[in-house]
N, C-alpha and C positions, 0 to 999 in steps of 0.2 A: 474662957473668953477669947485667948488669942486664937484657937482653932475655930472657934465660930467665925470671928472676923476676917479669917484667911478663907474659909471655905465660903463666906458669903460673896468675895470678892471674885473668886473662881466661878461661883453659880452666876454672878452677873455676868462676865465676861464672855461665859459660855451661852448663856441666854442671849445676848447680844449678838453673839457670831452667826447662832440659830436664826434668830429673827430676821438680821440682814440677809441672811442667804435664802431663805424661804422667801423673802422680799425678791432678791433679784431671780429666782426661779420662777417665780408667780409672773413676774414682769417680763420675762422674755417668751414666755407660754404664751402671753396675752398679745405682746409684741408681733409671734411670729402667726398669730390668728388660727392656733389649733391647727397648724399644718400636717403635726403627725397622723391627724385622719386619713390624709392621702397617702403617707408613705406606709403605712403599718398593712395597707391591702398587699396580696400577694401569696407566695405559696408557704408551706409549715414553715421552712426554714427562717425565712424572711420573718414570719411571726414570731420565730423562737428569738431571734438576734433583736427584733425592735422590742419585743416584750421585756425581756432581761437588760435590754439597755436602759428602758423608762424605769424598770424597777432598781436598777444598781444608782440612778440618779436619787442624789440625797434629797429626804423629805418623802412625803405619801403623795405628793402630785403625779409622779408616773404611776403610782399603784393603781392612783382614784383613775386617770386615763385607762390604763390597762382592765379596769372595770367597766369602765365605759365600752370599749371596743369589745368587751367580750359578750355583753348583755346585747350588743347589737350584731353579733355573729362574726365579728371581726378576729377572733382570735378563737383557737382551738381550746380545748381543756387544758391541754398540756402545756400551752403558751402560758395560759394566765396562770397557772402553777407555777411554772418557772419564774413567770415575771416575779409572783410573790417571794421565793426562794431567795431570788436578787434584792428583796426589798430589804431597806434596814431602818426606814420611816425615819422619823426627826432625829433618832439617836443617831444617824448618819452623821449630822451637823456637829453634834458634839463630840464623836468621834474625832472626827476633823480637828477640831479645836484643842483636844487631849492628846491625840498621837497621829498627826497627819499622814506619816509614811505607812505605818499598819494599817491605818484607815484605807490607805490608796487599796495598799496589797488586797486588804480583805474585801473591797468591792470589785476589784478585778477578779477575784476567784469567785465570788459569789455571780457575776456576770457569767462566768464560763458554766458555773454548776447550774444556773438557770437555764441555758441554752440543754446541756446536757440532759437535764432532768425532764424539759419540756419535752424533749425526744422521746425519752424512757416511757414516761406516764403515757403520752399519746398511743405510745404500742401495748400498753397494758389496758387503756381503755375499753377497745374491744373483747379482750381477754377477759375483763373482769364483770362485762355488760354492764358498764357506767353509760349512763343515759345524761348527758350534761346539760344543764340549763333547762329544764324542763320548765321551771316558772317563769323564766324571762320572756318578757315581751319585745320585739326589737321596734325600736322608735328610730325615727328620723333624725339623720346627723346635722345637727346645726352648727355654723359657722361660730368661733367666738368673736365676741364682742369687739368692737374696733377700739383699740385705746389710742387716742388722740394726745398723746405724752409729748410730743416734741415741737408742738405748734407755738412758738413764743408770744408770739400776741396774746393768745389763749392763757398762757401762764402767768403773762403779767397782769391780767384780768383777774386770775384767780387770787394771785397774791395781794392783791389790793382788798378783796372781800373773803380773806382766809378763813377758813371754818377752825372750829376750836380743836377738832381731830387732828387737822394738820398742822396747827400751832402747838399743841402738844406733841406730836409726834415729833417735830422740828426740835423743840425744846429738849426732849429725849435722845435723840441723836445727836445734836450739839453739843449737849452735856456728856455723852459719852465720848464724843470726839475729843474734848478738851481733858476728860480724866485719862485718854490713852497718850495724847501729846503730851501730857505734864506727869506721865508714870503712875498716877494714882491706880489705875487698872493697868493690868497685863505686865509684861516686863519690865524691869527697872530701868535697863539699858537699850537703846537704841538697835534693835535687830530685825533679821526678816519677819518674824511674828509681829513685833510692835508695828513695823511699815507696813505689813499686810493689814492690820488692825486700821489703822489710820486710813487708808487706800480705799478699803471697802465702807468705811463708814463715811469718807467724802462722797463716794458714789451714791449710798443709802441716801444722802440728803438731798443730793441731785435728784433722785427718784421721786422722793417727797414733794420738792419744790415742783416739780413737772408733770405729775399725773395728773389726770381731770379727778373732778372731786367725786364723781361717780366711783370710779376704781378706788380712789384712796379711802372711800367710805365702805364698800363692800369688801374688795380684796384685802387692802391692809389693815383696816380700823376692825371691821366687824369679824373678820375672817382669823387674820393672822395674830390681831394684840389680843381681841376678847376671848377667842376660843383656843390659842395655843400658848401664847407668851408665858401668862403667869403659872399655867402646868409644867412648860419646860423649866422655869425659874425654880418652882418647888420641888420638882424632881430631880433637878441637877443639885441645888442645894442640899436637899436632903440625902440624895445619895452618898454625896463626898462628904457631909458630915457624920453619915453613918459608918461610913468605911474609915474615916480618921479616927472617931472615937473607938471603933472595933481594933483598932492598930494600937492605941493608945492605951485602952483601959481593961479592954477584953480578950488580949491574945490572941485576937482573930487570924493571924496569919499561921501559925502552928496548925491551928484547928482544921483551916482550908487545906493547907498542904496534905494532911493526912486522911482527907475524906474527898480529895479530887474528883471521884467518880460519883459519888452524890452531887457534888455540887456541878457536875455537868447534865446529871439527870434533872434536877432542880431547874436550872437555868434554862434546859429544852422545854421544861414543861410549864413553867412561867411564862414562855415566849408564846405558848397558845393564845396567851390574852390578847384580846384585838385593841390594844391599846400603848400609845407611846408612853414610856416611864419606868416601868417596872424592869425593862432590858438595860435601864441606865445604872442600875446597882453592879451589873456583872461588868459593864462597860468600865466602870470607875474601878471595880477591882483589879482588871485587866491593866490599866494605866497607871495603879499602883503595884502592878508585880505581883499580884497575888494569885491571879489563875492564869494558865497557858491558852495559848491561842486557839487551842482545840474546843476549848469551853466557849469561848466567845464567837468562834464559827459558828459552831452547833446552835446557840443561842440565834444568831444573825439570820442562819437559814431559817429557823422554825418562826421568828417573830417577823412581821413587815408593819410595824406602829400602829396604826389604825387605818391601814389600806385596805384593811378587808372589812371594814365596817358597810361601806355602801353596798357590796357583794351580798351581806347578811340580808338586806332589806330586799333584795331579788330573790335570793334562794339559799336557804339555811342549809339545803342537804351538799351544794355544791362546796359551799363554805366548809363545812365539815371535813368533806371528802379532800378539799386542798390542804386544810391546815395537815388532816392525817398523814396524807403522803410526805408534806414537808416536814413533819415531825420525826418518821420514820427514816428520812434521808439525811435530816440533821443529827438525828442519834446516831446513824450509821457511819456517818463520816468522823463527826465528832468523837467517836470511840476508838476508831482507827486510828486517828492522829495522836489521841490521848494513848495507846497502847505504844506508837513509835517515839514517844515523848516528847511532841510540839505541844 
């Protein structure tokens, strides 16, 4: 029972961090009114850098933006593939919560690999006679909707007629803030991690208090809470509990250490699944010291959360080709690092 309670608290803490960071990134994207549409235009090097940068940002929003640019002809095939290599999906938030220093190093490596891979893949496209995005239809670029977030007279009026979803989010976030301040969740003593959680929860409450009803309903409630939050919690809690039980009852550590090459292969092939979640098993294994960095990196190169899903609706062929390139690159780099002991 103690194992379940401990991992339940860890799962809740990770889910809170992921939720708040997803909220921040979405909020900033709307506040800037999608200005990336203008900055992405340019030569191939600029495309590679921008696509990899968007991919390396935590969450799937950057990957979704890359897909949007690609189907509108603003990114080359190599650039979209490189952007997916740099993408870690929602698992990036989990990694930041569990091992922030290693996570930042990983994101930096993925960013550089994304640029280099984009250049290499674009060179191979004519050689392999690939015709990218034959199914795509260019569509007009539209500006992001306006977020009237900081107009305080409107904020007061919205609070007077508070919707149920805003009330529930505030109860959830205020309750989480109380738990971190009192030490029920997170570190038992005040340190930088506890201070960081308290600070970002204050900011999260500010966002929920000030955003307009439409933004709160469509972006925060229907998209992040209803589509993502419960999946993130179940996968986080499930992965933590599975690994913890494996360590305690199934003698998992010696088995993994003896079969690291097969774990590398399994992690890379599991990463093909266009869904956030399965990768968390290997994230948790790395956090527990069960697998080396090479396995985590290979899995991160291949997987892209559910960032690939929008592209699948436009072109299955391009999606499969991108996954194939990313799998080969992930396996190649992972195997090299594995052989040198990383």
